[in-house]
N, CA, C and O of each residue as an XYZ file, in Angstrom:
232
protein
N       0.791   -111.897    -26.397
C      -0.060   -112.971    -26.890
C       0.605   -114.302    -26.539
O       1.798   -114.486    -26.781
N      -0.164   -115.224    -25.973
C       0.369   -116.540    -25.631
C       0.740   -117.309    -26.891
O       0.250   -117.020    -27.982
N       1.604   -118.281    -26.719
C       2.008   -119.114    -27.842
C       0.833   -119.956    -28.330
O       0.085   -120.523    -27.533
N       0.686   -120.026    -29.618
C      -0.316   -120.867    -30.274
C       0.487   -121.663    -31.280
O       0.706   -121.207    -32.402
N       0.921   -122.827    -30.895
C       1.927   -123.615    -31.592
C       1.718   -123.657    -33.100
O       0.675   -124.090    -33.591
N       2.729   -123.199    -33.816
C       2.722   -123.264    -35.269
C       1.911   -122.193    -35.957
O       1.869   -122.170    -37.187
N       1.267   -121.310    -35.231
C       0.410   -120.304    -35.863
C       0.821   -118.881    -35.517
O       0.048   -117.947    -35.730
N       2.024   -118.701    -34.988
C       2.462   -117.371    -34.585
C       2.470   -116.405    -35.763
O       2.091   -115.242    -35.623
N       2.907   -116.895    -36.932
C       2.961   -116.039    -38.113
C       1.557   -115.568    -38.513
O       1.354   -114.395    -38.827
N       0.601   -116.486    -38.498
C      -0.768   -116.136    -38.867
C      -1.382   -115.175    -37.848
O      -2.063   -114.222    -38.225
N      -1.142   -115.422    -36.558
C      -1.664   -114.518    -35.527
C      -1.060   -113.121    -35.674
O      -1.758   -112.123    -35.499
N       0.222   -113.048    -35.990
C       0.882   -111.767    -36.190
C       0.295   -111.033    -37.398
O       0.071   -109.824    -37.341
N       0.051   -111.749    -38.473
C      -0.545   -111.146    -39.667
C      -1.950   -110.620    -39.360
O      -2.287   -109.501    -39.748
N      -2.763   -111.409    -38.673
C      -4.103   -110.958    -38.299
C      -4.032   -109.719    -37.408
O      -4.843   -108.803    -37.548
N      -3.065   -109.693    -36.494
C      -2.898   -108.534    -35.617
C      -2.536   -107.289    -36.432
O      -3.063   -106.206    -36.178
N      -1.639   -107.441    -37.409
C      -1.289   -106.313    -38.281
C      -2.509   -105.804    -39.034
O      -2.729   -104.595    -39.114
N      -3.302   -106.712    -39.585
C      -4.513   -106.332    -40.320
C      -5.502   -105.649    -39.385
O      -6.109   -104.644    -39.755
N      -5.668   -106.176    -38.198
C      -6.611   -105.631    -37.215
C      -6.293   -104.173    -36.875
O      -7.201   -103.367    -36.667
N      -5.014   -103.843    -36.819
C      -4.616   -102.497    -36.418
C      -4.473   -101.516    -37.580
O      -4.150   -100.349    -37.355
N      -4.702   -101.953    -38.794
C      -4.654   -101.034    -39.940
C      -5.877   -100.126    -39.915
O      -6.968   -100.524    -39.505
N      -5.666    -98.924    -40.357
C      -6.731    -97.913    -40.366
C      -7.868    -98.268    -41.321
O      -9.037    -98.101    -40.973
N      -7.550    -98.745    -42.499
C      -8.553    -98.868    -43.550
C      -9.165   -100.260    -43.704
O     -10.183   -100.395    -44.382
N      -8.597   -101.270    -43.117
C      -9.128   -102.629    -43.282
C     -10.355   -102.799    -42.390
O     -10.307   -102.496    -41.198
N     -11.434   -103.276    -42.958
C     -12.652   -103.521    -42.193
C     -13.117   -104.972    -42.287
O     -13.906   -105.436    -41.464
N     -12.621   -105.681    -43.296
C     -13.031   -107.065    -43.516
C     -11.808   -107.890    -43.901
O     -10.928   -107.425    -44.626
N     -11.770   -109.102    -43.410
C     -10.676   -110.007    -43.746
C     -11.269   -111.403    -43.926
O     -11.945   -111.912    -43.031
N     -11.021   -112.012    -45.064
C     -11.494   -113.368    -45.312
C     -10.366   -114.355    -45.031
O      -9.230   -114.150    -45.457
N     -10.688   -115.420    -44.315
C      -9.726   -116.491    -44.036
C     -10.304   -117.752    -44.668
O     -11.416   -118.166    -44.340
N      -9.556   -118.350    -45.560
C     -10.058   -119.543    -46.233
C      -8.950   -120.563    -46.397
O      -7.766   -120.242    -46.297
N      -9.349   -121.778    -46.647
C      -8.409   -122.871    -46.848
C      -9.152   -124.191    -46.770
O     -10.360   -124.231    -46.537
N      -8.418   -125.253    -46.965
C      -9.072   -126.570    -46.950
C      -9.582   -126.908    -45.549
O      -9.191   -126.293    -44.558
N     -10.446   -127.883    -45.501
C     -11.050   -128.301    -44.232
C     -10.025   -128.874    -43.271
O      -9.048   -129.504    -43.677
N     -10.267   -128.641    -41.981
C      -9.508   -129.322    -40.948
C      -8.121   -128.778    -40.636
O      -7.326   -129.464    -39.993
N      -7.810   -127.553    -41.080
C      -6.475   -127.020    -40.814
C      -6.442   -126.038    -39.644
O      -5.381   -125.518    -39.299
N      -7.608   -125.783    -39.029
C      -7.636   -124.954    -37.825
C      -7.996   -123.494    -38.031
O      -7.624   -122.649    -37.217
N      -8.712   -123.181    -39.104
C      -9.102   -121.792    -39.351
C      -9.968   -121.251    -38.226
O      -9.725   -120.146    -37.740
N     -10.963   -121.999    -37.808
C     -11.867   -121.551    -36.751
C     -11.119   -121.404    -35.430
O     -11.329   -120.424    -34.715
N     -10.271   -122.338    -35.098
C      -9.474   -122.244    -33.863
C      -8.572   -121.020    -33.894
O      -8.437   -120.316    -32.893
N      -7.962   -120.770    -35.029
C      -7.097   -119.602    -35.191
C      -7.891   -118.319    -34.947
O      -7.441   -117.442    -34.210
N      -9.058   -118.209    -35.554
C      -9.867   -117.002    -35.395
C     -10.411   -116.853    -33.983
O     -10.490   -115.740    -33.462
N     -10.780   -117.944    -33.371
C     -11.241   -117.870    -31.971
C     -10.121   -117.391    -31.062
O     -10.345   -116.550    -30.192
N      -8.920   -117.915    -31.256
C      -7.775   -117.488    -30.450
C      -7.484   -116.012    -30.695
O      -7.267   -115.252    -29.752
N      -7.479   -115.611    -31.957
C      -7.199   -114.223    -32.285
C      -8.254   -113.278    -31.692
O      -7.921   -112.173    -31.263
N      -9.503   -113.700    -31.666
C     -10.604   -112.849    -31.217
C     -10.652   -112.628    -29.706
O     -11.341   -111.723    -29.237
N      -9.933   -113.440    -28.948
C      -9.952   -113.304    -27.492
C      -9.538   -111.896    -27.078
O      -8.443   -111.441    -27.406
N     -10.423   -111.212    -26.355
C     -10.124   -109.884    -25.839
C     -10.232   -108.757    -26.857
O      -9.831   -107.631    -26.564
N     -10.766   -109.033    -28.050
C     -10.916   -108.005    -29.086
C     -12.374   -107.894    -29.485
O     -13.149   -108.842    -29.351
N     -12.733   -106.711    -29.980
C     -14.068   -106.547    -30.564
C     -14.004   -107.097    -31.980
O     -13.425   -106.471    -32.868
N     -14.585   -108.239    -32.188
C     -14.556   -108.874    -33.505
C     -15.900   -109.494    -33.808
O     -16.720   -109.720    -32.917
N     -16.107   -109.760    -35.062
C     -17.276   -110.489    -35.526
C     -16.778   -111.404    -36.620
O     -16.152   -110.952    -37.579
N     -17.051   -112.682    -36.485
C     -16.732   -113.555    -37.607
C     -17.915   -114.423    -37.920
O     -18.649   -114.863    -37.035
N     -18.089   -114.664    -39.229
C     -19.222   -115.406    -39.758
C     -18.680   -116.641    -40.448
O     -17.735   -116.565    -41.232
N     -19.278   -117.763    -40.152
C     -18.880   -119.019    -40.786
C     -19.829   -119.345    -41.914
O     -21.042   -119.407    -41.714
N     -19.287   -119.554    -43.098
C     -20.092   -119.954    -44.240
C     -19.954   -121.452    -44.430
O     -18.859   -122.005    -44.325
N     -21.058   -122.095    -44.706
C     -21.057   -123.552    -44.825
C     -21.006   -124.023    -46.272
O     -20.861   -125.219    -46.523
N     -21.123   -123.113    -47.217
C     -21.106   -123.511    -48.624
C     -22.445   -124.010    -49.117
O     -22.548   -124.520    -50.233
N     -23.473   -123.870    -48.298
C     -24.817   -124.279    -48.691
C     -25.618   -123.058    -49.107
O     -25.349   -121.946    -48.652
N     -26.596   -123.265    -49.964
C     -27.431   -122.143    -50.405
C     -28.620   -121.961    -49.477
O     -29.436   -121.064    -49.688
């Protein structure tokens, strides 16, 4: 996996979760503007993934 400055720990954790037998869903949350979407897009490269963005609207 290429370097993703400052997010290696998070990418490694997502990779561990991805390869677990029983995990099927993972929620990533946090305050606005910290790079959650960028992190997930980078992680999803070359993998079968589906991620849904919630906007907080009804």
